[in-house]
VOPAGU-2260 file (C-alpha; in pm, 1 decimal, decimal comma):
REM VOPAGU-2260
SITE   aa  ch    i         X         Y         Z
SITE  MET   A    0    2821,0    -328,4   -2868,9
SITE  ILE   A    1    2968,5     -80,7   -3120,2
SITE  LEU   A    2    2651,9    -105,5   -3330,5
SITE  LYS   A    3    2430,3     -46,0   -3024,7
SITE  ASN   A    4    2626,4     260,4   -2916,0
SITE  SER   A    5    2637,7     407,0   -3267,9
SITE  LEU   A    6    2264,5     372,0   -3327,4
SITE  LEU   A    7    2182,1     509,1   -2983,5
SITE  LYS   A    8    2406,7     811,2   -3045,6
SITE  VAL   A    9    2230,9     871,6   -3379,1
SITE  SER   A   10    1891,2     855,8   -3205,0
SITE  ILE   A   11    1998,1    1100,0   -2933,4
SITE  GLY   A   12    2151,1    1332,5   -3191,3
SITE  SER   A   13    1830,7    1329,7   -3393,4
SITE  LEU   A   14    1631,8    1412,4   -3079,5
SITE  VAL   A   15    1850,9    1712,1   -2994,6
SITE  SER   A   16    1842,7    1846,9   -3349,9
SITE  ALA   A   17    1468,2    1804,7   -3388,5
SITE  PHE   A   18    1392,0    1960,9   -3050,9
SITE  SER   A   19    1595,0    2271,1   -3136,3
SITE  LEU   A   20    1397,9    2313,4   -3459,4
SITE  SER   A   21    1054,0    2236,5   -3314,4
SITE  ALA   A   22    1010,9    2579,2   -3157,0
SITE  ILE   A   23     997,7    2742,0   -3499,5
SITE  ALA   A   24     819,6    2462,3   -3685,3
SITE  ALA   A   25     460,1    2529,2   -3787,1
SITE  ASP   A   26     197,1    2282,7   -3668,0
SITE  ASN   A   27     -43,6    2137,9   -3922,9
SITE  THR   A   28    -358,1    2044,0   -3733,2
SITE  ASP   A   29    -494,0    1854,1   -4035,2
SITE  THR   A   30    -208,1    1601,5   -4036,9
SITE  TRP   A   31    -112,9    1591,9   -3669,0
SITE  VAL   A   32    -118,3    1235,3   -3533,8
SITE  ASP   A   33    -128,5    1177,4   -3158,2
SITE  MET   A   34     178,8     959,4   -3099,3
SITE  SER   A   35      91,6     927,6   -2729,9
SITE  ASP   A   36    -215,6     722,2   -2829,4
SITE  PRO   A   37    -131,1     348,6   -2858,7
SITE  THR   A   38    -449,6     297,9   -3064,0
SITE  ALA   A   39    -381,6     577,5   -3316,6
SITE  VAL   A   40    -373,1     451,7   -3676,2
SITE  TYR   A   41     -97,7     591,9   -3899,5
SITE  SER   A   42     201,0     471,6   -4099,9
SITE  ASN   A   43     539,8     506,7   -3936,2
SITE  ALA   A   44     891,3     372,7   -3892,9
SITE  SER   A   45    1063,0     352,4   -3554,9
SITE  ILE   A   46    1411,6     285,3   -3422,7
SITE  GLY   A   47    1494,7     227,7   -3057,8
SITE  GLY   A   48    1804,6     160,6   -2852,9
SITE  GLY   A   49    1855,3      52,9   -2495,0
SITE  ASN   A   50    2026,8    -184,5   -2257,6
SITE  GLU   A   51    1867,2    -484,5   -2433,4
SITE  GLY   A   52    1979,1    -385,0   -2783,8
SITE  ILE   A   53    1833,5    -221,9   -3093,8
SITE  ASP   A   54    1463,0    -233,7   -3193,0
SITE  LEU   A   55    1333,0    -168,2   -3545,7
SITE  SER   A   56     970,0    -153,2   -3656,3
SITE  ALA   A   57     752,4     -41,5   -3947,6
SITE  THR   A   58     376,3      14,7   -3953,4
SITE  TYR   A   59     126,3      58,6   -4232,6
SITE  GLY   A   60    -192,6     229,2   -4118,6
SITE  GLY   A   61    -497,0     361,7   -4300,6
SITE  TYR   A   62    -872,4     351,6   -4358,9
SITE  LEU   A   63   -1035,8      15,8   -4418,6
SITE  SER   A   64   -1399,0     115,8   -4485,5
SITE  GLY   A   65   -1665,6     331,6   -4322,7
SITE  VAL   A   66   -1569,9     407,8   -3962,7
SITE  TYR   A   67   -1301,0     138,7   -3958,7
SITE  LYS   A   68    -926,3     195,0   -3966,6
SITE  HIS   A   69    -651,2     -62,3   -3939,4
SITE  SER   A   70    -276,2     -93,6   -3900,3
SITE  PHE   A   71     -19,6    -368,7   -3953,9
SITE  THR   A   72     318,4    -367,1   -3775,1
SITE  VAL   A   73     630,2    -580,4   -3812,0
SITE  ALA   A   74     919,0    -545,1   -3566,7
SITE  ALA   A   75    1258,2    -691,5   -3485,3
SITE  LYS   A   76    1351,7    -650,8   -3119,7
SITE  GLN   A   77    1665,6    -659,0   -2905,1
SITE  ASP   A   78    1925,7    -693,0   -3181,6
SITE  PHE   A   79    1695,8    -921,8   -3386,5
SITE  ASP   A   80    1666,9   -1174,8   -3104,5
SITE  PHE   A   81    1290,7   -1200,3   -3156,3
SITE  TYR   A   82    1021,4   -1075,6   -3393,3
SITE  GLU   A   83     668,2    -937,2   -3366,1
SITE  VAL   A   84     370,8    -898,3   -3599,4
SITE  ASN   A   85      69,8    -697,0   -3481,4
SITE  TYR   A   86    -264,7    -612,4   -3641,6
SITE  LEU   A   87    -510,1    -354,2   -3503,8
SITE  LEU   A   88    -865,6    -287,4   -3623,2
SITE  LEU   A   89   -1021,6      34,0   -3487,4
SITE  ASN   A   90   -1382,5     150,3   -3490,3
SITE  SER   A   91   -1324,2     526,5   -3488,8
SITE  ALA   A   92   -1686,3     597,7   -3394,3
SITE  SER   A   93   -1685,6     389,9   -3074,4
SITE  LYS   A   94   -1307,7     426,9   -3010,6
SITE  SER   A   95   -1278,5      52,4   -2962,5
SITE  GLY   A   96   -1142,7    -238,1   -3158,2
SITE  VAL   A   97    -957,7    -568,1   -3174,1
SITE  THR   A   98    -593,5    -669,6   -3197,2
SITE  PHE   A   99    -403,5    -977,5   -3313,2
SITE  ASP   A  100     -44,8   -1010,2   -3189,8
SITE  SER   A  101     227,2   -1268,0   -3253,9
SITE  THR   A  102     583,0   -1301,7   -3122,4
SITE  TRP   A  103     848,9   -1553,2   -3227,5
SITE  ASP   A  104    1163,4   -1679,0   -3055,4
SITE  LYS   A  105    1139,0   -1461,7   -2745,3
SITE  ASP   A  106    1319,0   -1554,0   -2422,5
SITE  ILE   A  107    1087,8   -1501,7   -2125,6
SITE  ARG   A  108    1070,4   -1564,4   -1751,4
SITE  ILE   A  109     754,0   -1701,9   -1593,8
SITE  ASP   A  110     726,7   -1761,5   -1221,1
SITE  HIS   A  111    1106,9   -1749,5   -1175,1
SITE  THR   A  112    1166,9   -1999,0   -1460,0
SITE  ASP   A  113    1344,5   -1904,5   -1784,4
SITE  TYR   A  114    1212,9   -2029,8   -2119,9
SITE  ASP   A  115    1397,8   -1987,2   -2450,0
SITE  ASP   A  116    1259,4   -1930,0   -2801,3
SITE  VAL   A  117     895,9   -1900,5   -2695,0
SITE  ASN   A  118     627,0   -1835,8   -2957,7
SITE  ASP   A  119     318,4   -1641,0   -2854,4
SITE  THR   A  120      -2,5   -1547,9   -3034,3
SITE  SER   A  121    -304,1   -1363,0   -2890,5
SITE  ALA   A  122    -625,9   -1181,4   -2976,3
SITE  GLY   A  123    -764,0    -891,5   -2774,2
SITE  VAL   A  124   -1033,5    -626,6   -2747,6
SITE  PHE   A  125    -968,7    -269,5   -2634,0
SITE  ALA   A  126   -1135,8      66,9   -2581,4
SITE  LYS   A  127   -1027,7     428,6   -2538,9
SITE  LEU   A  128   -1178,0     628,9   -2250,7
SITE  GLY   A  129   -1101,6    1001,2   -2230,6
SITE  TYR   A  130   -1116,3    1230,3   -1926,0
SITE  LEU   A  131   -1018,5    1590,1   -1842,1
SITE  ASN   A  132   -1088,7    1709,5   -2196,1
SITE  ASN   A  133    -896,5    1407,8   -2328,3
SITE  ARG   A  134    -578,0    1499,6   -2147,0
SITE  LEU   A  135    -609,7    1181,5   -1943,1
SITE  ASN   A  136    -681,4     870,9   -2149,8
SITE  PHE   A  137    -732,7     513,6   -2037,7
SITE  TYR   A  138    -691,5     218,2   -2276,1
SITE  PRO   A  139    -817,7    -104,1   -2113,9
SITE  LYS   A  140    -743,3    -419,4   -2312,5
SITE  ILE   A  141    -814,0    -786,2   -2245,3
SITE  SER   A  142    -646,2   -1062,1   -2447,4
SITE  VAL   A  143    -651,7   -1438,9   -2471,2
SITE  GLY   A  144    -330,7   -1599,5   -2590,2
SITE  PHE   A  145    -139,2   -1920,3   -2650,3
SITE  MET   A  146     234,4   -1980,3   -2587,7
SITE  TRP   A  147     448,4   -2275,1   -2693,4
SITE  ALA   A  148     815,6   -2377,2   -2712,8
SITE  ASN   A  149    1030,0   -2691,9   -2734,7
SITE  HIS   A  150    1101,3   -2704,6   -2360,0
SITE  MET   A  151     775,3   -2554,9   -2236,6
SITE  GLU   A  152     428,5   -2695,3   -2183,6
SITE  ASP   A  153     173,7   -2547,1   -2424,9
SITE  THR   A  154       5,0   -2267,3   -2232,1
SITE  THR   A  155    -321,3   -2076,2   -2270,2
SITE  TYR   A  156    -346,6   -1747,6   -2081,0
SITE  VAL   A  157    -554,9   -1434,6   -2031,2
SITE  LYS   A  158    -399,6   -1090,1   -1996,5
SITE  PHE   A  159    -532,6    -750,4   -1893,4
SITE  ASP   A  160    -352,1    -424,1   -1981,0
SITE  ALA   A  161    -452,3     -92,1   -1825,8
SITE  THR   A  162    -251,6     160,2   -2026,3
SITE  THR   A  163    -295,1     518,4   -1900,6
SITE  ARG   A  164    -158,3     831,6   -2068,3
SITE  TYR   A  165    -160,9    1193,3   -1951,1
SITE  SER   A  166     -85,0    1472,3   -2200,3
SITE  PHE   A  167      40,6    1806,2   -2066,1
SITE  ASP   A  168     -30,9    1945,3   -2412,3
SITE  ARG   A  169     -21,3    1778,8   -2750,3
SITE  ARG   A  170     358,3    1770,8   -2747,6
SITE  PHE   A  171     447,3    1614,5   -2410,7
SITE  TRP   A  172     299,4    1311,1   -2237,5
SITE  VAL   A  173     367,5    1050,2   -1968,4
SITE  GLY   A  174     212,9     711,3   -1910,8
SITE  ILE   A  175     206,6     382,7   -1726,5
SITE  THR   A  176      89,6      34,9   -1825,7
SITE  PRO   A  177      21,8    -215,7   -1546,6
SITE  THR   A  178     -38,9    -566,6   -1680,6
SITE  TYR   A  179    -183,3    -877,4   -1518,6
SITE  ALA   A  180    -142,3   -1220,8   -1681,5
SITE  HIS   A  181    -293,3   -1550,9   -1568,3
SITE  GLY   A  182    -209,0   -1896,8   -1703,2
SITE  MET   A  183    -529,7   -2093,7   -1754,5
SITE  LYS   A  184    -388,1   -2418,4   -1893,8
SITE  GLY   A  185     -28,8   -2541,7   -1911,7
SITE  VAL   A  186     226,6   -2335,9   -1718,1
SITE  ASN   A  187      54,5   -2200,3   -1408,0
SITE  PHE   A  188     128,4   -1833,9   -1334,3
SITE  ASN   A  189     -23,1   -1515,1   -1196,2
SITE  GLU   A  190     199,2   -1217,9   -1274,0
SITE  TRP   A  191     187,0    -840,5   -1247,1
SITE  THR   A  192     424,6    -629,4   -1457,6
SITE  ALA   A  193     447,8    -257,8   -1532,9
SITE  THR   A  194     597,3     -23,0   -1790,7
SITE  ILE   A  195     636,9     354,4   -1759,9
SITE  ASP   A  196     669,5     586,0   -2060,4
SITE  ALA   A  197     732,4     950,3   -2144,4
SITE  GLY   A  198     733,6    1116,6   -2483,6
SITE  ALA   A  199     771,0    1435,8   -2680,4
SITE  GLN   A  200     608,7    1490,1   -3019,1
SITE  LEU   A  201     817,7    1752,9   -3190,8
SITE  SER   A  202     616,9    1791,1   -3511,7
SITE  ASP   A  203     328,4    1632,4   -3697,7
SITE  SER   A  204     561,6    1356,6   -3819,4
SITE  PHE   A  205     839,1    1318,3   -3560,6
SITE  GLY   A  206     837,6    1204,7   -3198,9
SITE  VAL   A  207    1062,1    1052,4   -2933,6
SITE  SER   A  208     986,4     847,8   -2625,2
SITE  LEU   A  209    1151,2     670,4   -2333,7
SITE  SER   A  210    1029,3     355,4   -2160,8
SITE  ALA   A  211    1133,2     136,0   -1868,8
SITE  ASN   A  212     983,2    -174,5   -1712,9
SITE  ASP   A  213    1016,8    -373,7   -1394,7
SITE  ASP   A  214    1262,0    -610,9   -1565,5
SITE  GLU   A  215    1505,4    -315,6   -1572,8
SITE  GLU   A  216    1481,1    -282,2   -1951,5
SITE  PHE   A  217    1528,0      76,0   -2075,5
SITE  THR   A  218    1463,7     196,1   -2430,8
SITE  ALA   A  219    1473,9     527,8   -2620,1
SITE  ASN   A  220    1262,8     537,3   -2936,5
SITE  VAL   A  221    1247,4     769,6   -3236,1
SITE  THR   A  222     933,3     757,1   -3453,3
SITE  PHE   A  223     885,3     900,8   -3804,8
SITE  ALA   A  224     525,2     918,9   -3929,0
SITE  PHE   A  225     438,3     935,7   -4298,8
């Protein structure tokens, strides 16, 4: 608990300090990365703190070849209770791509039943659709995945995410992600979940965000791009 409180205080302190300096910081349009965009490709490190513990992640992002970009992320979540590895391949011409996501040792609840140490791997396709001069962006994604654990029937599922983000300007944004998941084989479930987000990008390399979901999990994140 002391570690959680200390890291959260550091994150909040960094936010206050950076926000006070952002008014006089010069913007570099050549290096500005849109941190509101979940499909943006750039290298970064992130730290988060909330009622479920501390989250740490690191991402390498860059050009692959031609119109293709890619990023690779590793993360430890909720005081290192579980781990994630994510890969994203983006076609910057069509603003679409594919993802591969894996999670290990996560405790989850499905249809009012708790499962411990669940492993999950999935592959998905996504697109970016912009409206209102790209102030309103929609990121539909459909994935097929497989979950397994010692005390759980092996389960194949399909999931649809409908992430939506609205940017007031390039510094401030809000968003919501409704998700529908359906078990096709194994554990039978049909579940809707939702996450809401808000963020402030204070410079070309520093941003903060807040998120909450319908499981009453709250997190504050600080992201450093490089």
